[in-house]
VOVEXKE-813633 format. One record per residue (C-alpha): residue in one letter; z, y negated, x negated. Coordinates in steps of 0.1 Angstrom, whole numbers, plus 5000, padded with zeros to 4 digits. Each point is the difference from the previous one (the first is absolute). Layout:
<pts>
AZYX;...
</pts>
This chain:
<pts>
M261817146746;K496749834991;K499849654987;L496849804997;N498649984965;K496549854997;K499649755028;L496249995004;I497750304999;V496249935002;S497650285005;D496350044999;F498650185031;D497150234993;G500750274974;T503749894998;L501749965034;A497450205019;D499250364990;S496650154994;D499550045038;N500649625004;K503450075017;V503549874993;S502450295004;G503149995021;A502150074970;V498749694982;I500449795031;K503650125004;A500749914964;I498649655005;E502149955031;E503250114982;Y499249764971;R499549715025;S503250095018;L501949934967;G498449664998;G497050084979;I496649845006;F497050225000;A496549854999;V496550134997;C497449844977;T496550145005;G496449944993;R499250055037;I499449705022;L502649915027;P498550175030;S499850334981;V503650004989;L502049825026;P499750275027;R501250264975;L503049804990;K500949945037;E499850375007;M502650054972;G502349755016;L499849764970;S500849635004;G499849714976;L496949924979;A496950194991;V497749934971;A496350075005;S496749954981;Q501550054965;G502549725007;S497649755014;T501650025035;I503650025010;A501150025036;D502950075023;I499750365012;A501349935035;T497949705009;G497150014975;R500849644991;L498549914966;L502449874974;R497450004972;E496250035000;A497749964971;G496350064998;L496749984981;A497849695005;P496950095019;E497849924970;D502150234978;A500050295025;A496249965004;E499650024962;I502150314997;C498150175029;A496749914983;A501250164967;L500850325018;E496750005019;E498149944968;V501250334985;G499650195032;A503750045007;T501450005035;V501749685012;Q503149975022;L501049645009;Y503649965013;T501449715020;T503649985012;Y499350185032;G497050234994;F497350114976;Y496250024997;S498050274982;D496450034990;M500150385003;K498350165029;E502250055031;D499550374999;D500750044963;E502650284997;F501749834970;L500549685021;K501150205031;L502750174979;Y501149674986;E500249865036;K502150295011;I502549954972;T500349635005;G499950015038;L497449735000;K496349985010;A497749824977;A497949715013;H496449974988;S497549724993;D496250005004;N499849824967;K501450084966;L503749934999;S499549744972;Q497749815024;F502350055029;V502949854982;S498049704989;D498549945035;N503350035018;S502449854973;V502250325003;K503449984984;A500750344985;V503350134987;K498150244978;V496750184993;A499950374991;S497650284993;L500450355014;C498750244973;Y500250354987;A502950064977;E497850084971;D498349665004;R503249795002;Q500549924964;K496449894994;L500249775030;F503449874990;D498849924965;M497049815014;L502149795023;A502749944974;E497449884975;K498349775025;F503049875019;G503150104981;D500849654989;R499749865035;F501350265024;E502450305002;I498050334995;T502050315009;C499950355016;S502250105030;A498550355002;S497750244980;V497149895022;L500649625002;V499449714976;E501349675013;V499649634992;S502849765012;P500949634994;R501349924966;G503850034998;E500350185033;T501550334990;K502750245011;G502149854972;T499649655015;A501050155034;L503150174986;R501149664985;F499549845034;L502150275018;S502749974973;E500249625006;Y499750035038;Y502950245002;N501949834972;I500250324980;P499750004962;L497150194986;S502550214980;E501250145033;T496550115012;V498250334999;A496250035003;I498250335006;G496350074997;D497250244991;N497049804989;L498849724977;N500549725026;D503750095000;L500349924963;T501049645003;M502950075023;I501150314981;E500349794968;L501749715017;A502750195020;G503450074986;T499150365003;G496350105001;V499350355014;A496850204999;V499650305024;G499150344985;N496449975013;A499549654984;E497349904975;E501150094965;E499949634989;L502549915027;K502350294990;A499949894964;R501149655009;A502650085026;D503750024994;Y500350325019;V497650275013;T501150185032;V498550295021;T496749975018;N499349835033;D499750355016;E503550084987;G501749705016;A499949764971;V501349705018;K503050205013;K500850124965;V499849644986;I502349875028;E502550274992;K499949934963;F499949624999;G500849875035;Y503750085001;V502950154981;H502750235011;E503649884998;
</pts>
């Protein structure tokens, strides 16, 4: 007989819950369903914006809350109703966009319900990103820094899509320029992101813990990249998947198998319940 152990499990999506083909296996979904049948709460906390992740969670049959945009947005999966929404002031978003434009980096500007890109519509890198996220980028005739200023756009984050070998240099530049004002992180090997100060996955985990009235000691957080670090460190049990960044592995309580080997299923079986 199985008995619930850890009451709340929060997982990153890309590179953690989803495999390298951007799919969530039937075995993982079945493990989540079993965990939930025992009374456990399973939530997803992702860097994706809401319209990119909500359809995927509904396909999996999940209910409850979803965390998007690095923790800046929290919504009810079934209705899309926002429980929490934070963003960058238009003047701040414009300044970040301008800094990226100045060094010739690409600019992705995200709102709660969509994103803009300054990359050409037929750019293969952008088209691949659109395929993965399930979203089509909008474009502006002006630079995005100017577009934000002219239209007082409230962004949930600003990011740059880059080659993996350029990520560290771009991260360092943004951290030096904005690190004392905003959150600078990476959700993938090809993305550097700037979010509102204090809006992290760790903040979101604390929100979920209080919302469901579950002590942090009874939570598990699973991730693969640097933007997962705050929730990995805050959770009662922080887990890095086998394909995670080495820094995340070093600071996690436990390292499991890769996302392609059913990491979330393994974590549920190890921490989600006990056999009596």
